[in-house]
N, C-alpha and C positions, 0 to 999 in steps of 0.2 A: 225865305229866310233859313240860314244854315243853323242847327241846333247843335251844341257840342254835349254829348253825355258821357258819363262814365259811373262806375261804380268803385267803391273802395271802403275799407274799415274806417268806421268812426273814431274818431279821437275823443278821449275824455272833455275837452275844450269845446267840443261841438254840441254839448248837452242840451243847451237851449235851443238850438236848432232842431234837434231829434224830439225834444219834447213839443215843439211847436208843429212838426209833422204829426206827430201821434195824437195831438188834441183836435187836429183836424176831422178825426171820427174816434171820438172817445169810446163809444160802445164797441165798436170793431176792434180797438187796439188796447181796450182796458187792462187785460193781463200784460202785455208788453209794456205799456205805460207805467203799470205799479211796479214792474221789476225796475225799470230804468230810472223812477224816481227813487226807489231804495237804493239801488246799487251803482247809479250813474253808469258810465260807458266803460267802465275799466273791466276787461274781459276775465279778470281773475275773481271778480266780484259778481258781475253778471252772469257767469256762467258760460260765457263764449262771446265770440266777436259780433259785433252789431254793424252790419253794413249798409251803407246808405247809396241811394242813387242820384247823380247830381246831373243837372240839366243846365246848362250855361252858368256853371258855378254855384247854383243854388239847390240846397237839398231837397228833393222832392219825395 
């Protein structure tokens, strides 16, 4: 099976998907999750861009 992957900057509308990924390992992602829950995915509020890795159109 062929898998299509890509990386790109996450948009504010992808907040729920990003939080779902962070919730997969809440201990390892505690710091990042706290920042994203507070600031969202807006680069100017978060302090930088958050990049996501997509496999077959799904944020991983």
